[in-house]
OpenMM code with the backbone's topology and positions (N, CA, C; nanometers):
from openmm import Vec3, app, unit

residues = "UNK UNK UNK UNK UNK UNK UNK UNK UNK UNK UNK UNK UNK UNK UNK UNK UNK UNK UNK UNK UNK UNK UNK UNK UNK UNK UNK UNK UNK UNK UNK UNK UNK UNK UNK UNK UNK UNK UNK UNK UNK UNK UNK UNK UNK UNK UNK UNK UNK UNK UNK UNK UNK UNK UNK UNK UNK UNK UNK UNK UNK UNK UNK UNK UNK UNK UNK UNK UNK UNK UNK UNK UNK UNK UNK UNK UNK UNK UNK UNK UNK UNK UNK UNK UNK UNK UNK UNK UNK UNK UNK UNK UNK UNK UNK UNK UNK UNK UNK UNK UNK UNK UNK UNK UNK UNK UNK UNK UNK UNK UNK UNK UNK UNK UNK UNK UNK UNK UNK UNK UNK UNK UNK UNK UNK UNK UNK UNK UNK UNK UNK UNK UNK UNK UNK UNK UNK UNK UNK UNK UNK UNK UNK UNK UNK UNK UNK UNK UNK UNK UNK UNK UNK UNK UNK UNK UNK UNK UNK UNK UNK UNK UNK UNK UNK UNK UNK UNK UNK UNK".split()
positions = [
    Vec3(-12.6842, 5.4711, 19.2675),
    Vec3(-12.8265, 5.4395, 19.2581),
    Vec3(-12.8894, 5.5216, 19.1453),
    Vec3(-12.9558, 5.4532, 19.0567),
    Vec3(-13.0218, 5.5206, 18.9453),
    Vec3(-13.1480, 5.5903, 18.9933),
    Vec3(-13.1783, 5.7014, 18.9320),
    Vec3(-13.3002, 5.7723, 18.9689),
    Vec3(-13.4192, 5.7170, 18.8912),
    Vec3(-13.5354, 5.7458, 18.9394),
    Vec3(-13.6575, 5.7092, 18.8686),
    Vec3(-13.6795, 5.8088, 18.7557),
    Vec3(-13.7523, 5.7650, 18.6557),
    Vec3(-13.7786, 5.8493, 18.5393),
    Vec3(-13.9288, 5.8706, 18.5276),
    Vec3(-13.9681, 5.9957, 18.5103),
    Vec3(-14.1078, 6.0288, 18.4872),
    Vec3(-14.1163, 6.1079, 18.3579),
    Vec3(-14.2112, 6.0693, 18.2743),
    Vec3(-14.2311, 6.1410, 18.1481),
    Vec3(-14.3807, 6.1584, 18.1257),
    Vec3(-14.4177, 6.2788, 18.0887),
    Vec3(-14.5574, 6.3099, 18.0584),
    Vec3(-14.5714, 6.3233, 17.9079),
    Vec3(-14.6561, 6.2406, 17.8505),
    Vec3(-14.6732, 6.2374, 17.7057),
    Vec3(-14.8087, 6.2958, 17.6697),
    Vec3(-14.8053, 6.3945, 17.5817),
    Vec3(-14.9280, 6.4485, 17.5238),
    Vec3(-14.9177, 6.4254, 17.3736),
    Vec3(-14.9880, 6.3235, 17.3275),
    Vec3(-14.9819, 6.2861, 17.1869),
    Vec3(-15.0651, 6.3833, 17.1033),
    Vec3(-15.0062, 6.4269, 16.9941),
    Vec3(-15.0786, 6.5088, 16.8972),
    Vec3(-15.0893, 6.4279, 16.7677),
    Vec3(-15.1763, 6.4712, 16.6813),
    Vec3(-15.1903, 6.4021, 16.5537),
    Vec3(-15.0591, 6.4074, 16.4759),
    Vec3(-14.9896, 6.5193, 16.4802),
    Vec3(-14.8630, 6.5319, 16.4078),
    Vec3(-14.7588, 6.4334, 16.4614),
    Vec3(-14.7461, 6.4222, 16.5924),
    Vec3(-14.6526, 6.3257, 16.6516),
    Vec3(-14.6892, 6.1832, 16.6102),
    Vec3(-14.8177, 6.1543, 16.6152),
    Vec3(-14.8650, 6.0199, 16.5815),
    Vec3(-14.8407, 5.9884, 16.4333),
    Vec3(-14.8589, 6.0867, 16.3475),
    Vec3(-14.8294, 6.0693, 16.2051),
    Vec3(-14.6805, 6.0419, 16.1836),
    Vec3(-14.5968, 6.1203, 16.2490),
    Vec3(-14.4520, 6.1006, 16.2353),
    Vec3(-14.4116, 5.9600, 16.2798),
    Vec3(-14.4688, 5.9133, 16.3892),
    Vec3(-14.4382, 5.7782, 16.4373),
    Vec3(-14.4813, 5.6737, 16.3345),
    Vec3(-14.6027, 5.6853, 16.2847),
    Vec3(-14.6525, 5.5857, 16.1904),
    Vec3(-14.5732, 5.5847, 16.0600),
    Vec3(-14.5304, 5.7006, 16.0130),
    Vec3(-14.4481, 5.7028, 15.8927),
    Vec3(-14.3080, 5.6479, 15.9217),
    Vec3(-14.2561, 5.6738, 16.0407),
    Vec3(-14.1265, 5.6153, 16.0782),
    Vec3(-14.1359, 5.4633, 16.0808),
    Vec3(-14.2447, 5.4110, 16.1337),
    Vec3(-14.2634, 5.2656, 16.1367),
    Vec3(-14.2857, 5.2097, 15.9959),
    Vec3(-14.3559, 5.2842, 15.9119),
    Vec3(-14.3778, 5.2407, 15.7736),
    Vec3(-14.2439, 5.2281, 15.7008),
    Vec3(-14.1593, 5.3270, 15.7154),
    Vec3(-14.0305, 5.3271, 15.6466),
    Vec3(-13.9401, 5.2151, 15.6983),
    Vec3(-13.9567, 5.1760, 15.8246),
    Vec3(-13.8749, 5.0691, 15.8824),
    Vec3(-13.9249, 4.9295, 15.8451),
    Vec3(-14.0424, 4.9203, 15.7889),
    Vec3(-14.1003, 4.7914, 15.7528),
    Vec3(-14.0139, 4.7223, 15.6479),
    Vec3(-13.9840, 4.5954, 15.6677),
    Vec3(-13.9021, 4.5198, 15.5723),
    Vec3(-13.9676, 4.5156, 15.4348),
    Vec3(-14.0986, 4.5006, 15.4340),
    Vec3(-14.1710, 4.4952, 15.3068),
    Vec3(-14.1571, 4.6272, 15.2313),
    Vec3(-14.1665, 4.7378, 15.3008),
    Vec3(-14.1548, 4.8686, 15.2364),
    Vec3(-14.0111, 4.8922, 15.1906),
    Vec3(-13.9139, 4.8516, 15.2699),
    Vec3(-13.7741, 4.8668, 15.2289),
    Vec3(-13.7482, 4.7872, 15.1014),
    Vec3(-13.7956, 4.6637, 15.0981),
    Vec3(-13.7828, 4.5822, 14.9767),
    Vec3(-13.8547, 4.6491, 14.8595),
    Vec3(-13.9746, 4.7001, 14.8868),
    Vec3(-14.0508, 4.7678, 14.7832),
    Vec3(-13.9792, 4.8903, 14.7298),
    Vec3(-13.9171, 4.9673, 14.8179),
    Vec3(-13.8436, 5.0861, 14.7740),
    Vec3(-13.7227, 5.0483, 14.6890),
    Vec3(-13.6546, 4.9421, 14.7289),
    Vec3(-13.5402, 4.8956, 14.6500),
    Vec3(-13.5867, 4.8543, 14.5104),
    Vec3(-13.6952, 4.7779, 14.5047),
    Vec3(-13.7492, 4.7372, 14.3744),
    Vec3(-13.7976, 4.8578, 14.2943),
    Vec3(-13.8614, 4.9532, 14.3614),
    Vec3(-13.9109, 5.0725, 14.2927),
    Vec3(-13.7957, 5.1529, 14.2338),
    Vec3(-13.6875, 5.1652, 14.3086),
    Vec3(-13.5703, 5.2364, 14.2559),
    Vec3(-13.5154, 5.1610, 14.1351),
    Vec3(-13.5102, 5.0291, 14.1461),
    Vec3(-13.4642, 4.9481, 14.0326),
    Vec3(-13.5521, 4.9669, 13.9102),
    Vec3(-13.6847, 4.9630, 13.9303),
    Vec3(-13.7779, 4.9858, 13.8194),
    Vec3(-13.7591, 5.1252, 13.7614),
    Vec3(-13.7416, 5.2237, 13.8469),
    Vec3(-13.7254, 5.3618, 13.8008),
    Vec3(-13.5993, 5.3765, 13.7169),
    Vec3(-13.4901, 5.3173, 13.7629),
    Vec3(-13.3648, 5.3233, 13.6866),
    Vec3(-13.3837, 5.2554, 13.5512),
    Vec3(-13.4517, 5.1427, 13.5527),
    Vec3(-13.4788, 5.0700, 13.4286),
    Vec3(-13.5618, 5.1558, 13.3327),
    Vec3(-13.6639, 5.2242, 13.3857),
    Vec3(-13.7472, 5.3111, 13.3013),
    Vec3(-13.6666, 5.4270, 13.2431),
    Vec3(-13.5808, 5.4847, 13.3238),
    Vec3(-13.4982, 5.5978, 13.2777),
    Vec3(-13.4019, 5.5508, 13.1685),
    Vec3(-13.3399, 5.4336, 13.1911),
    Vec3(-13.2490, 5.3806, 13.0895),
    Vec3(-13.3231, 5.3548, 12.9585),
    Vec3(-13.4444, 5.2994, 12.9683),
    Vec3(-13.5249, 5.2733, 12.8474),
    Vec3(-13.5572, 5.4036, 12.7745),
    Vec3(-13.5941, 5.5043, 12.8531),
    Vec3(-13.6335, 5.6318, 12.7927),
    Vec3(-13.5162, 5.6982, 12.7216),
    Vec3(-13.3944, 5.6753, 12.7705),
    Vec3(-13.2755, 5.7369, 12.7108),
    Vec3(-13.2253, 5.6625, 12.5878),
    Vec3(-13.2688, 5.5385, 12.5683),
    Vec3(-13.2278, 5.4620, 12.4504),
    Vec3(-13.2939, 5.5206, 12.3262),
    Vec3(-13.2295, 5.5046, 12.2101),
    Vec3(-13.2871, 5.5597, 12.0861),
    Vec3(-13.4251, 5.5013, 12.0543),
    Vec3(-13.4467, 5.3745, 12.0848),
    Vec3(-13.5769, 5.3135, 12.0536),
    Vec3(-13.6807, 5.3448, 12.1593),
    Vec3(-13.6381, 5.3987, 12.2726),
    Vec3(-13.7320, 5.4338, 12.3799),
    Vec3(-13.8098, 5.3137, 12.4292),
    Vec3(-13.9399, 5.3281, 12.4324),
    Vec3(-14.0258, 5.2220, 12.4855),
    Vec3(-14.0885, 5.1358, 12.3756),
    Vec3(-14.0390, 5.1486, 12.2531),
    Vec3(-14.1005, 5.0769, 12.1418),
    Vec3(-14.0974, 4.9251, 12.1580),
    Vec3(-13.9876, 4.8716, 12.2164),
    Vec3(-13.9752, 4.7267, 12.2273),
    Vec3(-14.0264, 4.6711, 12.3604),
    Vec3(-14.0842, 4.7553, 12.4426),
    Vec3(-14.1367, 4.7113, 12.5719),
    Vec3(-14.2869, 4.6878, 12.5574),
    Vec3(-14.3312, 4.5739, 12.6046),
    Vec3(-14.4748, 4.5422, 12.5970),
    Vec3(-14.5525, 4.6384, 12.6877),
    Vec3(-14.6748, 4.6704, 12.6462),
    Vec3(-14.7593, 4.7614, 12.7247),
    Vec3(-14.7824, 4.7092, 12.8662),
    Vec3(-14.7973, 4.5788, 12.8808),
    Vec3(-14.8247, 4.5239, 13.0143),
    Vec3(-14.7073, 4.5457, 13.1086),
    Vec3(-14.5827, 4.5488, 13.0543),
    Vec3(-14.4662, 4.5740, 13.1382),
    Vec3(-14.4680, 4.7176, 13.1916),
    Vec3(-14.5012, 4.8110, 13.1043),
    Vec3(-14.5097, 4.9511, 13.1479),
    Vec3(-14.6213, 4.9701, 13.2500),
    Vec3(-14.7357, 4.9069, 13.2247),
    Vec3(-14.8485, 4.9176, 13.3182),
    Vec3(-14.8118, 4.8563, 13.4529),
    Vec3(-14.7443, 4.7423, 13.4505),
    Vec3(-14.7016, 4.6770, 13.5742),
    Vec3(-14.6064, 4.7661, 13.6534),
    Vec3(-14.5069, 4.8238, 13.5847),
    Vec3(-14.4117, 4.9119, 13.6531),
    Vec3(-14.4808, 5.0363, 13.7090),
    Vec3(-14.5694, 5.0955, 13.6305),
    Vec3(-14.6410, 5.2157, 13.6758),
    Vec3(-14.7303, 5.1830, 13.7954),
    Vec3(-14.7957, 5.0687, 13.7904),
    Vec3(-14.8812, 5.0274, 13.9026),
    Vec3(-14.7993, 5.0061, 14.0286),
    Vec3(-14.6876, 4.9398, 14.0135),
    Vec3(-14.6015, 4.9128, 14.1292),
    Vec3(-14.5484, 5.0427, 14.1892),
    Vec3(-14.5008, 5.1321, 14.1042),
    Vec3(-14.4495, 5.2600, 14.1542),
    Vec3(-14.5589, 5.3410, 14.2231),
    Vec3(-14.6781, 5.3379, 14.1680),
    Vec3(-14.7915, 5.4071, 14.2294),
    Vec3(-14.8233, 5.3480, 14.3662),
    Vec3(-14.8213, 5.2171, 14.3744),
    Vec3(-14.8483, 5.1499, 14.5018),
    Vec3(-14.7482, 5.1917, 14.6085),
    Vec3(-14.6211, 5.1865, 14.5738),
    Vec3(-14.5164, 5.2167, 14.6716),
    Vec3(-14.5156, 5.3642, 14.7106),
    Vec3(-14.5245, 5.4529, 14.6126),
    Vec3(-14.5050, 5.5951, 14.6412),
    Vec3(-14.6332, 5.6743, 14.6660),
    Vec3(-14.7488, 5.6157, 14.6398),
    Vec3(-14.8727, 5.6892, 14.6595),
    Vec3(-14.9687, 5.6158, 14.7520),
    Vec3(-14.9981, 5.4917, 14.7223),
    Vec3(-15.1004, 5.4189, 14.7974),
    Vec3(-15.0572, 5.3908, 14.9415),
    Vec3(-14.9353, 5.3399, 14.9627),
    Vec3(-14.8924, 5.3097, 15.0997),
    Vec3(-14.8875, 5.4346, 15.1891),
    Vec3(-14.8262, 5.5441, 15.1449),
    Vec3(-14.8296, 5.6642, 15.2296),
    Vec3(-14.9711, 5.7175, 15.2521),
    Vec3(-15.0536, 5.7147, 15.1481),
    Vec3(-15.1916, 5.7620, 15.1630),
    Vec3(-15.2693, 5.6735, 15.2599),
    Vec3(-15.2523, 5.5436, 15.2483),
    Vec3(-15.3173, 5.4498, 15.3398),
    Vec3(-15.2717, 5.4744, 15.4838),
    Vec3(-15.1419, 5.4961, 15.5029),
    Vec3(-15.0887, 5.5235, 15.6363),
    Vec3(-15.1461, 5.6530, 15.6916),
    Vec3(-15.1555, 5.7552, 15.6090),
    Vec3(-15.2116, 5.8831, 15.6507),
    Vec3(-15.3570, 5.8676, 15.6946),
    Vec3(-15.4376, 5.8016, 15.6144),
    Vec3(-15.5801, 5.7844, 15.6458),
    Vec3(-15.5983, 5.6976, 15.7697),
    Vec3(-15.5260, 5.5867, 15.7759),
    Vec3(-15.5361, 5.4965, 15.8908),
    Vec3(-15.4945, 5.5663, 16.0204),
    Vec3(-15.3853, 5.6411, 16.0155),
    Vec3(-15.3372, 5.7118, 16.1342),
    Vec3(-15.4385, 5.8156, 16.1793),
    Vec3(-15.4913, 5.8926, 16.0873),
    Vec3(-15.5922, 5.9932, 16.1192),
    Vec3(-15.7144, 5.9266, 16.1837),
    Vec3(-15.7605, 5.8175, 16.1236),
    Vec3(-15.8769, 5.7458, 16.1763),
    Vec3(-15.8500, 5.6926, 16.3179),
    Vec3(-15.7376, 5.6249, 16.3366),
    Vec3(-15.7060, 5.5692, 16.4692),
    Vec3(-15.6941, 5.6788, 16.5745),
    Vec3(-15.6289, 5.7875, 16.5379),
    Vec3(-15.6091, 5.8947, 16.6351),
    Vec3(-15.7428, 5.9531, 16.6807),
    Vec3(-15.8337, 5.9743, 16.5869),
    Vec3(-15.9612, 6.0365, 16.6214),
    Vec3(-16.0652, 5.9376, 16.6737),
    Vec3(-16.0434, 5.8093, 16.6520),
    Vec3(-16.1403, 5.7111, 16.7032),
    Vec3(-16.1023, 5.6591, 16.8417),
    Vec3(-15.9800, 5.6833, 16.8862),
    Vec3(-15.9358, 5.6380, 17.0179),
    Vec3(-15.9021, 5.7604, 17.1024),
    Vec3(-15.9945, 5.7979, 17.1883),
    Vec3(-15.9754, 5.9201, 17.2675),
    Vec3(-15.8575, 5.9101, 17.3636),
    Vec3(-15.8149, 5.7887, 17.3971),
    Vec3(-15.7022, 5.7745, 17.4893),
    Vec3(-15.5711, 5.8230, 17.4269),
    Vec3(-15.5621, 5.8235, 17.2960),
    Vec3(-15.4386, 5.8686, 17.2307),
    Vec3(-15.4134, 6.0177, 17.2512),
    Vec3(-15.5181, 6.0955, 17.2536),
    Vec3(-15.5007, 6.2408, 17.2630),
    Vec3(-15.5020, 6.2934, 17.4062),
    Vec3(-15.5216, 6.2062, 17.5024),
    Vec3(-15.5215, 6.2477, 17.6435),
    Vec3(-15.3802, 6.2353, 17.7009),
    Vec3(-15.3426, 6.3258, 17.7923),
    Vec3(-15.2099, 6.3171, 17.8542),
    Vec3(-15.1939, 6.1883, 17.9359),
    Vec3(-15.0750, 6.1317, 17.9284),
    Vec3(-15.0412, 6.0110, 18.0032),
    Vec3(-14.9082, 6.0359, 18.0721),
    Vec3(-14.9018, 6.0024, 18.2006),
    Vec3(-14.7765, 6.0150, 18.2747),
    Vec3(-14.7225, 5.8755, 18.3028),
    Vec3(-14.5989, 5.8529, 18.2611),
    Vec3(-14.5313, 5.7255, 18.2838),
    Vec3(-14.4257, 5.7468, 18.3906),
    Vec3(-14.4181, 5.6526, 18.4816),
    Vec3(-14.3154, 5.6558, 18.5860),
    Vec3(-14.2415, 5.5226, 18.5804),
    Vec3(-14.1102, 5.5304, 18.5656),
    Vec3(-14.0278, 5.4104, 18.5528),
    Vec3(-13.9317, 5.4012, 18.6701),
    Vec3(-13.9208, 5.2832, 18.7260),
    Vec3(-13.8136, 5.2560, 18.8211),
    Vec3(-13.7587, 5.1172, 18.7898),
    Vec3(-13.6706, 5.0683, 18.8708),
    Vec3(-13.6047, 4.9418, 18.8388),
    Vec3(-13.6979, 4.8219, 18.8448),
    Vec3(-13.8116, 4.8335, 18.9106),
    Vec3(-13.8994, 4.7170, 18.9240),
    Vec3(-14.0271, 4.7248, 18.8412),
    Vec3(-14.0765, 4.8467, 18.8137),
    Vec3(-14.2046, 4.8542, 18.7433),
    Vec3(-14.2207, 4.9813, 18.6611),
    Vec3(-14.3255, 4.9767, 18.5802),
    Vec3(-14.3687, 5.0909, 18.5004),
    Vec3(-14.5081, 5.1277, 18.5505),
    Vec3(-14.5262, 5.2515, 18.5927),
    Vec3(-14.6576, 5.2987, 18.6369),
    Vec3(-14.7114, 5.3955, 18.5327),
    Vec3(-14.8399, 5.3836, 18.5061),
    Vec3(-14.9037, 5.4661, 18.4044),
    Vec3(-15.0246, 5.5344, 18.4658),
    Vec3(-15.0285, 5.6658, 18.4545),
    Vec3(-15.1371, 5.7436, 18.5128),
    Vec3(-15.2026, 5.8270, 18.4029),
    Vec3(-15.3339, 5.8097, 18.3893),
    Vec3(-15.4114, 5.8923, 18.2969),
    Vec3(-15.5188, 5.9630, 18.3796),
    Vec3(-15.5994, 6.0420, 18.3134),
    Vec3(-15.7058, 6.1138, 18.3846),
    Vec3(-15.8152, 6.0191, 18.4330),
    Vec3(-15.8176, 5.8975, 18.3837),
    Vec3(-15.9247, 5.8044, 18.4198),
    Vec3(-15.8757, 5.6713, 18.4758),
    Vec3(-15.7440, 5.6479, 18.4788),
    Vec3(-15.6978, 5.5196, 18.5314),
    Vec3(-15.5537, 5.5272, 18.5798),
    Vec3(-15.5192, 5.4279, 18.6581),
    Vec3(-15.3815, 5.4113, 18.7034),
    Vec3(-15.3509, 5.2626, 18.6953),
    Vec3(-15.2363, 5.2307, 18.6386),
    Vec3(-15.1969, 5.0906, 18.6296),
    Vec3(-15.0464, 5.0805, 18.6427),
    Vec3(-15.0006, 4.9613, 18.6721),
    Vec3(-14.8568, 4.9382, 18.6783),
    Vec3(-14.8262, 4.8002, 18.6241),
    Vec3(-14.7072, 4.7887, 18.5682),
    Vec3(-14.6616, 4.6646, 18.5066),
    Vec3(-14.5207, 4.6356, 18.5546),
    Vec3(-14.4945, 4.5129, 18.5853),
    Vec3(-14.3592, 4.4714, 18.6185),
    Vec3(-14.2780, 4.4654, 18.4889),
    Vec3(-14.1520, 4.4977, 18.4970),
    Vec3(-14.0668, 4.4934, 18.3783),
    Vec3(-14.0672, 4.3536, 18.3151),
    Vec3(-14.0783, 4.2520, 18.3980),
    Vec3(-14.0774, 4.1147, 18.3476),
    Vec3(-14.1979, 4.0839, 18.2590),
    Vec3(-14.3022, 4.1633, 18.2703),
    Vec3(-14.4237, 4.1418, 18.1914),
    Vec3(-14.4220, 4.2176, 18.0576),
    Vec3(-14.3134, 4.2880, 18.0321),
    Vec3(-14.3014, 4.3637, 17.9078),
    Vec3(-14.2582, 4.2692, 17.7963),
    Vec3(-14.3287, 4.2773, 17.6854),
    Vec3(-14.3076, 4.1880, 17.5715),
    Vec3(-14.1874, 4.2311, 17.4872),
    Vec3(-14.1753, 4.3630, 17.4627),
    Vec3(-14.0699, 4.4125, 17.3750),
    Vec3(-14.0417, 4.5590, 17.4046),
    Vec3(-13.9198, 4.5994, 17.3804),
    Vec3(-13.8760, 4.7372, 17.4017),
    Vec3(-13.7990, 4.7792, 17.2771),
    Vec3(-13.8438, 4.8850, 17.2099),
    Vec3(-13.7785, 4.9324, 17.0870),
    Vec3(-13.7358, 5.0775, 17.1019),
    Vec3(-13.6174, 5.1055, 17.0540),
    Vec3(-13.5676, 5.2430, 17.0517),
    Vec3(-13.5553, 5.2843, 16.9055),
    Vec3(-13.6300, 5.3868, 16.8678),
    Vec3(-13.6208, 5.4452, 16.7349),
    Vec3(-13.5497, 5.5797, 16.7472),
    Vec3(-13.5292, 5.6445, 16.6356),
    Vec3(-13.4565, 5.7714, 16.6367),
    Vec3(-13.5207, 5.8736, 16.7314),
    Vec3(-13.6515, 5.8906, 16.7237),
    Vec3(-13.7201, 5.9912, 16.8050),
    Vec3(-13.8215, 5.9324, 16.9027),
    Vec3(-13.8242, 5.8016, 16.9144),
    Vec3(-13.9276, 5.7358, 16.9945),
    Vec3(-13.8719, 5.6209, 17.0756),
    Vec3(-13.9420, 5.5907, 17.1839),
    Vec3(-13.9234, 5.4658, 17.2568),
    Vec3(-14.0600, 5.3988, 17.2592),
    Vec3(-14.0632, 5.2742, 17.2164),
    Vec3(-14.1867, 5.1971, 17.2137),
    Vec3(-14.1729, 5.0822, 17.3124),
    Vec3(-14.2673, 5.0739, 17.4040),
    Vec3(-14.2673, 4.9663, 17.5032),
    Vec3(-14.3933, 4.8841, 17.4809),
    Vec3(-14.3727, 4.7602, 17.4400),
    Vec3(-14.4843, 4.6718, 17.4069),
    Vec3(-14.5237, 4.5906, 17.5296),
    Vec3(-14.6458, 4.6102, 17.5749),
    Vec3(-14.6990, 4.5272, 17.6839),
    Vec3(-14.7279, 4.3871, 17.6305),
    Vec3(-14.7775, 4.3815, 17.5088),
    Vec3(-14.7996, 4.2564, 17.4360),
    Vec3(-14.7970, 4.2926, 17.2876),
    Vec3(-14.8390, 4.2031, 17.2014),
    Vec3(-14.8350, 4.2316, 17.0577),
    Vec3(-14.9284, 4.3443, 17.0166),
    Vec3(-15.0270, 4.3762, 17.0990),
    Vec3(-15.1320, 4.4701, 17.0603),
    Vec3(-15.1318, 4.6014, 17.1383),
    Vec3(-15.0697, 4.6059, 17.2532),
    Vec3(-15.0688, 4.7259, 17.3368),
    Vec3(-14.9272, 4.7800, 17.3477),
    Vec3(-14.9101, 4.9032, 17.3010),
    Vec3(-14.7784, 4.9655, 17.3004),
    Vec3(-14.7850, 5.1011, 17.3692),
    Vec3(-14.6872, 5.1271, 17.4524),
    Vec3(-14.6742, 5.2585, 17.5152),
    Vec3(-14.5811, 5.3408, 17.4260),
    Vec3(-14.6303, 5.4552, 17.3814),
    Vec3(-14.5593, 5.5395, 17.2852),
    Vec3(-14.4953, 5.6569, 17.3581),
    Vec3(-14.3636, 5.6636, 17.3543),
    Vec3(-14.2918, 5.7679, 17.4267),
    Vec3(-14.2040, 5.8494, 17.3309),
    Vec3(-14.2470, 5.9692, 17.2945),
    Vec3(-14.1597, 6.0539, 17.2130),
    Vec3(-14.0394, 6.0975, 17.2964),
    Vec3(-13.9215, 6.0852, 17.2409),
    Vec3(-13.8016, 6.1251, 17.3155),
    Vec3(-13.8054, 6.2741, 17.3507),
    Vec3(-13.8712, 6.3532, 17.2686),
    Vec3(-13.8804, 6.4976, 17.2938),
    Vec3(-13.9594, 6.5292, 17.4207),
    Vec3(-14.0414, 6.4355, 17.4678),
    Vec3(-14.1226, 6.4590, 17.5868),
    Vec3(-14.0483, 6.4308, 17.7174),
    Vec3(-13.9288, 6.3745, 17.7096),
    Vec3(-13.8503, 6.3510, 17.8310),
    Vec3(-13.7916, 6.4837, 17.8776),
    Vec3(-13.7879, 6.5039, 18.0093),
    Vec3(-13.7381, 6.6301, 18.0632),
    Vec3(-13.5884, 6.6468, 18.0414),
    Vec3(-13.5133, 6.5366, 18.0534),
    Vec3(-13.3678, 6.5413, 18.0399),
    Vec3(-13.3216, 6.4275, 17.9490),
    Vec3(-13.2219, 6.4521, 17.8654),
    Vec3(-13.1689, 6.3439, 17.7807),
    Vec3(-13.1187, 6.2247, 17.8638),
    Vec3(-13.0687, 6.2526, 17.9815),
    Vec3(-13.0187, 6.1449, 18.0693),
    Vec3(-13.1320, 6.0496, 18.1078),
    Vec3(-13.2551, 6.0988, 18.1159),
    Vec3(-13.3694, 6.0126, 18.1491),
    Vec3(-13.3900, 5.9034, 18.0437),
    Vec3(-13.3646, 5.9368, 17.9186),
    Vec3(-13.3763, 5.8379, 17.8107),
    Vec3(-13.2720, 5.7289, 17.8310),
    Vec3(-13.1498, 5.7693, 17.8616),
    Vec3(-13.0418, 5.6729, 17.8855),
    Vec3(-13.0741, 5.5821, 18.0042),
    Vec3(-13.1297, 5.6392, 18.1097),
    Vec3(-13.1661, 5.5600, 18.2272),
    Vec3(-13.2721, 5.4572, 18.1909),
    Vec3(-13.3732, 5.5003, 18.1161),
    Vec3(-13.4793, 5.4091, 18.0741),
    Vec3(-13.4233, 5.2957, 17.9872),
    Vec3(-13.3355, 5.3286, 17.8962),
    Vec3(-13.2721, 5.2259, 17.8122),
    Vec3(-13.1888, 5.1310, 17.8978),
    Vec3(-13.1207, 5.1844, 17.9979),
    Vec3(-13.0436, 5.0992, 18.0892),
    Vec3(-13.1344, 5.0026, 18.1651),
    Vec3(-13.2517, 5.0499, 18.2073),
    Vec3(-13.3486, 4.9605, 18.2726),
    Vec3(-13.3849, 4.8455, 18.1795),
    Vec3(-13.4129, 4.8787, 18.0531),
    Vec3(-13.4509, 4.7760, 17.9550),
    Vec3(-13.3368, 4.6769, 17.9320),
    Vec3(-13.2151, 4.7278, 17.9256),
    Vec3(-13.0997, 4.6385, 17.9085),
    Vec3(-13.0829, 4.5469, 18.0294),
    Vec3(-13.1010, 4.6022, 18.1482),
    Vec3(-13.0890, 4.5211, 18.2698),
    Vec3(-13.1927, 4.4099, 18.2752),
    Vec3(-13.3082, 4.4358, 18.2151),
    Vec3(-13.4162, 4.3352, 18.2126),
    Vec3(-13.4080, 4.2476, 18.0875),
    Vec3(-13.2986, 4.2622, 18.0115),
    Vec3(-13.2743, 4.1816, 17.8901),
    Vec3(-13.3777, 4.2066, 17.7810),
    Vec3(-13.4322, 4.3265, 17.7761),
    Vec3(-13.5250, 4.3649, 17.6705),
    Vec3(-13.4535, 4.4297, 17.5534),
    Vec3(-13.3297, 4.4707, 17.5773),
    Vec3(-13.2439, 4.5299, 17.4734),
    Vec3(-13.1065, 4.4674, 17.4842),
    Vec3(-13.0388, 4.4626, 17.3705),
    Vec3(-12.9014, 4.4092, 17.3703),
    Vec3(-12.8024, 4.5204, 17.3815),
] * unit.nanometer
topology = app.Topology()
chain = topology.addChain("A")
for resn in residues:
    res = topology.addResidue(resn, chain)
    for name in ("N", "CA", "C"):
        topology.addAtom(name, app.Element.getBySymbol(name[0]), res)
């Protein structure tokens, strides 16, 4: 018989930032962008090492490459930083402690102001990241569980087994 799992999550801005950057890096669009940026960078380095340098490259090509590299390496991380900071400070529920209780039939959530429970069958998606477990109630509501907040590593395995049993993970 599997035991129940209880985890108390106290989200901090640093944890929330790490999660958002982890999700940013996992984005297909960002991965494609990074691949293209590396390609552009290699192309720029090769041009710079040629005897003619940038003489035969049109100004608009250099501006386009510089703009793209700036977008990928500066604007996206900066946007993620600002958005994460704003969301964290505008939603007081993020910084309040939340206790999750998992068993084979349901997920119970206890905060200082509410108590709710969800049947596993009502869960939309379950994701396991390197340092996080994300449980999506629907497309817009996600329960954020840092793996570091679990009392025992075995509790993470039990929770993943629950998700597999409910066909939320392969």
